Chimera marker file (.cmm) of the C-alpha trace (Angstrom):
<marker_set name="trace">
<marker id="1" x="158.065" y="115.922" z="115.985" r="1" g="1" b="0" radius="0.5"/>
<marker id="2" x="160.142" y="112.731" z="115.859" r="1" g="1" b="0" radius="0.5"/>
<marker id="3" x="161.412" y="113.553" z="112.358" r="1" g="1" b="0" radius="0.5"/>
<marker id="4" x="162.469" y="117.038" z="113.536" r="1" g="1" b="0" radius="0.5"/>
<marker id="5" x="164.516" y="115.570" z="116.411" r="1" g="1" b="0" radius="0.5"/>
<marker id="6" x="166.145" y="113.069" z="114.046" r="1" g="1" b="0" radius="0.5"/>
<marker id="7" x="167.107" y="115.907" z="111.682" r="1" g="1" b="0" radius="0.5"/>
<marker id="8" x="168.602" y="117.945" z="114.519" r="1" g="1" b="0" radius="0.5"/>
<marker id="9" x="170.575" y="114.908" z="115.716" r="1" g="1" b="0" radius="0.5"/>
<marker id="10" x="171.974" y="114.374" z="112.210" r="1" g="1" b="0" radius="0.5"/>
<marker id="11" x="173.050" y="118.016" z="111.992" r="1" g="1" b="0" radius="0.5"/>
<marker id="12" x="174.747" y="117.737" z="115.372" r="1" g="1" b="0" radius="0.5"/>
<marker id="13" x="176.598" y="114.543" z="114.393" r="1" g="1" b="0" radius="0.5"/>
<marker id="14" x="177.859" y="115.853" z="111.084" r="1" g="1" b="0" radius="0.5"/>
<marker id="15" x="178.766" y="119.324" z="112.332" r="1" g="1" b="0" radius="0.5"/>
<marker id="16" x="180.798" y="117.797" z="115.162" r="1" g="1" b="0" radius="0.5"/>
<marker id="17" x="182.698" y="115.714" z="112.593" r="1" g="1" b="0" radius="0.5"/>
<marker id="18" x="183.391" y="118.899" z="110.598" r="1" g="1" b="0" radius="0.5"/>
<marker id="19" x="184.674" y="120.746" z="113.667" r="1" g="1" b="0" radius="0.5"/>
<marker id="20" x="186.878" y="117.770" z="114.544" r="1" g="1" b="0" radius="0.5"/>
<marker id="21" x="188.365" y="117.801" z="111.036" r="1" g="1" b="0" radius="0.5"/>
<marker id="22" x="189.010" y="121.537" z="111.175" r="1" g="1" b="0" radius="0.5"/>
<marker id="23" x="190.619" y="121.325" z="114.584" r="1" g="1" b="0" radius="0.5"/>
<marker id="24" x="192.906" y="118.476" z="113.497" r="1" g="1" b="0" radius="0.5"/>
<marker id="25" x="194.086" y="120.353" z="110.401" r="1" g="1" b="0" radius="0.5"/>
<marker id="26" x="194.572" y="123.541" z="112.437" r="1" g="1" b="0" radius="0.5"/>
<marker id="27" x="196.700" y="121.737" z="115.019" r="1" g="1" b="0" radius="0.5"/>
<marker id="28" x="198.851" y="120.131" z="112.334" r="1" g="1" b="0" radius="0.5"/>
<marker id="29" x="199.464" y="123.411" z="110.528" r="1" g="1" b="0" radius="0.5"/>
<marker id="30" x="200.033" y="125.340" z="113.755" r="1" g="1" b="0" radius="0.5"/>
<marker id="31" x="202.499" y="122.754" z="115.043" r="1" g="1" b="0" radius="0.5"/>
<marker id="32" x="204.331" y="122.810" z="111.719" r="1" g="1" b="0" radius="0.5"/>
<marker id="33" x="204.630" y="126.592" z="111.748" r="1" g="1" b="0" radius="0.5"/>
<marker id="34" x="205.923" y="126.584" z="115.309" r="1" g="1" b="0" radius="0.5"/>
<marker id="35" x="208.512" y="123.888" z="114.527" r="1" g="1" b="0" radius="0.5"/>
<marker id="36" x="209.677" y="125.770" z="111.424" r="1" g="1" b="0" radius="0.5"/>
<marker id="37" x="209.951" y="128.995" z="113.423" r="1" g="1" b="0" radius="0.5"/>
<marker id="38" x="211.974" y="127.209" z="116.082" r="1" g="1" b="0" radius="0.5"/>
<marker id="39" x="214.364" y="125.437" z="113.688" r="1" g="1" b="0" radius="0.5"/>
<marker id="40" x="214.610" y="128.319" z="111.153" r="1" g="1" b="0" radius="0.5"/>
<marker id="41" x="215.241" y="126.153" z="108.102" r="1" g="1" b="0" radius="0.5"/>
<marker id="42" x="215.060" y="127.717" z="104.651" r="1" g="1" b="0" radius="0.5"/>
<marker id="43" x="212.001" y="125.767" z="103.506" r="1" g="1" b="0" radius="0.5"/>
<marker id="44" x="208.915" y="125.198" z="105.719" r="1" g="1" b="0" radius="0.5"/>
<marker id="45" x="209.329" y="121.426" z="105.808" r="1" g="1" b="0" radius="0.5"/>
<marker id="46" x="207.314" y="120.815" z="108.961" r="1" g="1" b="0" radius="0.5"/>
<marker id="47" x="204.479" y="123.146" z="107.969" r="1" g="1" b="0" radius="0.5"/>
<marker id="48" x="203.958" y="121.315" z="104.696" r="1" g="1" b="0" radius="0.5"/>
<marker id="49" x="204.467" y="117.801" z="106.037" r="1" g="1" b="0" radius="0.5"/>
<marker id="50" x="202.417" y="118.202" z="109.223" r="1" g="1" b="0" radius="0.5"/>
<marker id="51" x="199.613" y="119.927" z="107.320" r="1" g="1" b="0" radius="0.5"/>
<marker id="52" x="199.397" y="117.061" z="104.837" r="1" g="1" b="0" radius="0.5"/>
<marker id="53" x="199.603" y="114.502" z="107.637" r="1" g="1" b="0" radius="0.5"/>
<marker id="54" x="196.855" y="116.326" z="109.554" r="1" g="1" b="0" radius="0.5"/>
<marker id="55" x="194.581" y="116.298" z="106.488" r="1" g="1" b="0" radius="0.5"/>
<marker id="56" x="195.145" y="112.555" z="106.056" r="1" g="1" b="0" radius="0.5"/>
<marker id="57" x="194.413" y="111.912" z="109.736" r="1" g="1" b="0" radius="0.5"/>
<marker id="58" x="191.302" y="114.117" z="109.635" r="1" g="1" b="0" radius="0.5"/>
<marker id="59" x="189.990" y="112.324" z="106.543" r="1" g="1" b="0" radius="0.5"/>
<marker id="60" x="190.631" y="108.910" z="108.111" r="1" g="1" b="0" radius="0.5"/>
<marker id="61" x="188.838" y="109.875" z="111.323" r="1" g="1" b="0" radius="0.5"/>
<marker id="62" x="185.882" y="111.416" z="109.523" r="1" g="1" b="0" radius="0.5"/>
<marker id="63" x="185.419" y="108.421" z="107.208" r="1" g="1" b="0" radius="0.5"/>
<marker id="64" x="185.601" y="106.133" z="110.237" r="1" g="1" b="0" radius="0.5"/>
<marker id="65" x="182.950" y="108.255" z="111.985" r="1" g="1" b="0" radius="0.5"/>
<marker id="66" x="180.713" y="108.300" z="108.888" r="1" g="1" b="0" radius="0.5"/>
<marker id="67" x="180.879" y="104.519" z="108.700" r="1" g="1" b="0" radius="0.5"/>
<marker id="68" x="180.046" y="104.256" z="112.401" r="1" g="1" b="0" radius="0.5"/>
<marker id="69" x="177.052" y="106.612" z="112.027" r="1" g="1" b="0" radius="0.5"/>
<marker id="70" x="175.859" y="104.696" z="108.969" r="1" g="1" b="0" radius="0.5"/>
<marker id="71" x="176.098" y="101.371" z="110.795" r="1" g="1" b="0" radius="0.5"/>
<marker id="72" x="174.043" y="102.739" z="113.690" r="1" g="1" b="0" radius="0.5"/>
<marker id="73" x="171.365" y="104.019" z="111.291" r="1" g="1" b="0" radius="0.5"/>
<marker id="74" x="171.249" y="100.657" z="109.478" r="1" g="1" b="0" radius="0.5"/>
<marker id="75" x="170.907" y="98.777" z="112.752" r="1" g="1" b="0" radius="0.5"/>
<marker id="76" x="168.025" y="101.027" z="113.825" r="1" g="1" b="0" radius="0.5"/>
<marker id="77" x="166.129" y="100.522" z="110.582" r="1" g="1" b="0" radius="0.5"/>
<marker id="78" x="166.630" y="96.739" z="110.746" r="1" g="1" b="0" radius="0.5"/>
<marker id="79" x="165.243" y="96.630" z="114.297" r="1" g="1" b="0" radius="0.5"/>
<marker id="80" x="162.131" y="98.611" z="113.271" r="1" g="1" b="0" radius="0.5"/>
<marker id="81" x="161.240" y="96.112" z="110.548" r="1" g="1" b="0" radius="0.5"/>
<link id1="1" id2="2" r="1" g="1" b="0" radius="0.2"/>
<link id1="2" id2="3" r="1" g="1" b="0" radius="0.2"/>
<link id1="3" id2="4" r="1" g="1" b="0" radius="0.2"/>
<link id1="4" id2="5" r="1" g="1" b="0" radius="0.2"/>
<link id1="5" id2="6" r="1" g="1" b="0" radius="0.2"/>
<link id1="6" id2="7" r="1" g="1" b="0" radius="0.2"/>
<link id1="7" id2="8" r="1" g="1" b="0" radius="0.2"/>
<link id1="8" id2="9" r="1" g="1" b="0" radius="0.2"/>
<link id1="9" id2="10" r="1" g="1" b="0" radius="0.2"/>
<link id1="10" id2="11" r="1" g="1" b="0" radius="0.2"/>
<link id1="11" id2="12" r="1" g="1" b="0" radius="0.2"/>
<link id1="12" id2="13" r="1" g="1" b="0" radius="0.2"/>
<link id1="13" id2="14" r="1" g="1" b="0" radius="0.2"/>
<link id1="14" id2="15" r="1" g="1" b="0" radius="0.2"/>
<link id1="15" id2="16" r="1" g="1" b="0" radius="0.2"/>
<link id1="16" id2="17" r="1" g="1" b="0" radius="0.2"/>
<link id1="17" id2="18" r="1" g="1" b="0" radius="0.2"/>
<link id1="18" id2="19" r="1" g="1" b="0" radius="0.2"/>
<link id1="19" id2="20" r="1" g="1" b="0" radius="0.2"/>
<link id1="20" id2="21" r="1" g="1" b="0" radius="0.2"/>
<link id1="21" id2="22" r="1" g="1" b="0" radius="0.2"/>
<link id1="22" id2="23" r="1" g="1" b="0" radius="0.2"/>
<link id1="23" id2="24" r="1" g="1" b="0" radius="0.2"/>
<link id1="24" id2="25" r="1" g="1" b="0" radius="0.2"/>
<link id1="25" id2="26" r="1" g="1" b="0" radius="0.2"/>
<link id1="26" id2="27" r="1" g="1" b="0" radius="0.2"/>
<link id1="27" id2="28" r="1" g="1" b="0" radius="0.2"/>
<link id1="28" id2="29" r="1" g="1" b="0" radius="0.2"/>
<link id1="29" id2="30" r="1" g="1" b="0" radius="0.2"/>
<link id1="30" id2="31" r="1" g="1" b="0" radius="0.2"/>
<link id1="31" id2="32" r="1" g="1" b="0" radius="0.2"/>
<link id1="32" id2="33" r="1" g="1" b="0" radius="0.2"/>
<link id1="33" id2="34" r="1" g="1" b="0" radius="0.2"/>
<link id1="34" id2="35" r="1" g="1" b="0" radius="0.2"/>
<link id1="35" id2="36" r="1" g="1" b="0" radius="0.2"/>
<link id1="36" id2="37" r="1" g="1" b="0" radius="0.2"/>
<link id1="37" id2="38" r="1" g="1" b="0" radius="0.2"/>
<link id1="38" id2="39" r="1" g="1" b="0" radius="0.2"/>
<link id1="39" id2="40" r="1" g="1" b="0" radius="0.2"/>
<link id1="40" id2="41" r="1" g="1" b="0" radius="0.2"/>
<link id1="41" id2="42" r="1" g="1" b="0" radius="0.2"/>
<link id1="42" id2="43" r="1" g="1" b="0" radius="0.2"/>
<link id1="43" id2="44" r="1" g="1" b="0" radius="0.2"/>
<link id1="44" id2="45" r="1" g="1" b="0" radius="0.2"/>
<link id1="45" id2="46" r="1" g="1" b="0" radius="0.2"/>
<link id1="46" id2="47" r="1" g="1" b="0" radius="0.2"/>
<link id1="47" id2="48" r="1" g="1" b="0" radius="0.2"/>
<link id1="48" id2="49" r="1" g="1" b="0" radius="0.2"/>
<link id1="49" id2="50" r="1" g="1" b="0" radius="0.2"/>
<link id1="50" id2="51" r="1" g="1" b="0" radius="0.2"/>
<link id1="51" id2="52" r="1" g="1" b="0" radius="0.2"/>
<link id1="52" id2="53" r="1" g="1" b="0" radius="0.2"/>
<link id1="53" id2="54" r="1" g="1" b="0" radius="0.2"/>
<link id1="54" id2="55" r="1" g="1" b="0" radius="0.2"/>
<link id1="55" id2="56" r="1" g="1" b="0" radius="0.2"/>
<link id1="56" id2="57" r="1" g="1" b="0" radius="0.2"/>
<link id1="57" id2="58" r="1" g="1" b="0" radius="0.2"/>
<link id1="58" id2="59" r="1" g="1" b="0" radius="0.2"/>
<link id1="59" id2="60" r="1" g="1" b="0" radius="0.2"/>
<link id1="60" id2="61" r="1" g="1" b="0" radius="0.2"/>
<link id1="61" id2="62" r="1" g="1" b="0" radius="0.2"/>
<link id1="62" id2="63" r="1" g="1" b="0" radius="0.2"/>
<link id1="63" id2="64" r="1" g="1" b="0" radius="0.2"/>
<link id1="64" id2="65" r="1" g="1" b="0" radius="0.2"/>
<link id1="65" id2="66" r="1" g="1" b="0" radius="0.2"/>
<link id1="66" id2="67" r="1" g="1" b="0" radius="0.2"/>
<link id1="67" id2="68" r="1" g="1" b="0" radius="0.2"/>
<link id1="68" id2="69" r="1" g="1" b="0" radius="0.2"/>
<link id1="69" id2="70" r="1" g="1" b="0" radius="0.2"/>
<link id1="70" id2="71" r="1" g="1" b="0" radius="0.2"/>
<link id1="71" id2="72" r="1" g="1" b="0" radius="0.2"/>
<link id1="72" id2="73" r="1" g="1" b="0" radius="0.2"/>
<link id1="73" id2="74" r="1" g="1" b="0" radius="0.2"/>
<link id1="74" id2="75" r="1" g="1" b="0" radius="0.2"/>
<link id1="75" id2="76" r="1" g="1" b="0" radius="0.2"/>
<link id1="76" id2="77" r="1" g="1" b="0" radius="0.2"/>
<link id1="77" id2="78" r="1" g="1" b="0" radius="0.2"/>
<link id1="78" id2="79" r="1" g="1" b="0" radius="0.2"/>
<link id1="79" id2="80" r="1" g="1" b="0" radius="0.2"/>
<link id1="80" id2="81" r="1" g="1" b="0" radius="0.2"/>
</marker_set>
């Protein structure tokens, strides 16, 4: 039973990180499209730049969260020994 709860907790942690990444990229792309529509430039500068920036931010945040989750798991295993 304990292993099942641990598995469910891991799924919840990692799926929340995935949703956070998706939401960040969506906001960056959406904001870029809206800025390009407002300014009406010939090339979608803000769509491209904000999308790339959003991907970089999402990757940074997810790697930071993975490291934090890994540190918590390592601390738990050290305390059990």
